[in-house]
C-alpha angles and dihedrals in degrees: 000000000000116000123204135172111264094232091055091045090055092045092050092046099045144027093268125112120233090257092052091046091055090052091052091051094048091050091058095243094125128078128187116204089343097311124107113242121197101168109102092203093054113130124216138188107258091202099057112011118115108212119192127187117194089338094310119112115229126214119221115234118179097187133028131212130194139164123216131196093228113218123223116262095034121111123230100234140109092239140000127174095211108031137048113258132205089252090058086065094059119105114247091252090067101042100082091063091072095230118186133192119264104231121328142287116198118249090252094046122084136188140066116017124168121219124193146144091223110102095187091054091049092051092051091053096046101042111097091213089069092060096225101167122212119201123208132189109220133186112204135189091249134020117270118243139212088261089056090052091051091048093054092044090055095048124258131240108209125218094265092053096261109152115217122200118239111287138185125250125186124183117225130180119317112336096340124111143164119240119191121190136171098209136052111221119166110294086339102162093044092048094047093052092043090053087058091052093257107113114197121249097181135001133193130174111228105178149003111210103320094330108108136178111254113259090243095048116137129204115278093017112144125201130184112234124233126217087259091054091052091053090053090058090068097044120098119227 
């Protein structure tokens, strides 16, 4: 049995803040297992309680998971006094859950960014030992070559001594290529390609594991992830 305050249960299982949840309880609009409950400090069993608000049953959800198509020019941070952050793009209904970005995308890099309030999940995605591969579409100033692919596959040592784990590089048309890495060092993809004499013009993350942005995704779009989506994150291509 796992007991939790009713106001937190409602907040976790709906778009209401804790303050709003307490108001709903006091007004007698909430029932637990068929009985009206007006005590805001009431505790319920998260495994078996049936909570109904205005005739609509609520589902308890401890953690929350979303993906965003991060726009260019927005910083990956929880707060910044001078620049717009990815959390500033969230609708008000999601802000009370204290979501945070999983890893980072540079200000000038767009694409798939995960947001969650589950620290264990975030650590699993970020840690290189878990081999969660992230794929980027890059446009460079010159086409990549077979030698470049071999260099990334072997693991690069950058000019400042930073050691990069083996990565995947696939040439596309013109000066476009796909770069797939399993770690997230500072400006890593840009620095790796620059070290090969192929400076990056634009960069966009397409996927994490087998979770990909939809082809018709637009910047700032936010989508809640399903259990199936979460499993895809930890699948290799």
